[in-house]
C-alpha positions, 0 to 999 in steps of 0.5 A, a space after each residue: 510508473 516511476 514513483 514507488 511507495 510503501 504504505 502502512 495501513 492500520 485497520 480495525 481488526 475484525 475487518 482486516 481481510 475485507 480491507 485487504 481484499 478491497 485494497 488489492 483491487 486497486 491497479 496501482 497496488 503491486 503487493 498487499 501484505 499482512 505485517 506485524 507491529 503497529 500496522 496491519 497491512 503493508 502495501 507496495 504501490 506504483 504511481 505515474 506521479 505525485 498527484 496519483 499518489 495523493 489521490 490514492 492516499 485520499 481514496 484509501 483514507 475514505 475507506 471504512 475501517 481504516 484508522 490511519 496510514 503512513 506513506 514512505 516514498 522510495 527515493 532510489 531503487 537499488 534493486 527491484 526484481 520480481 523473479 524468484 530465484 530458486 
């Protein structure tokens, strides 16, 4: 899974939790975050290739209550460490 993307999702407010639960079920999704600002959800997702990313975005946009998305593709991974150092 060499392709990493950050996808911002705008949702109809009263359906936020339902949409988050649905998005969390996708195997490509590594993180679902409530965020502040213009968008409601931030997704951290990983894909094998651009075709997989394209199919994922189109699938998400067909979901009810999603207004729009903005996708940011990571060009280089400077640091990626899922371990929390205390």
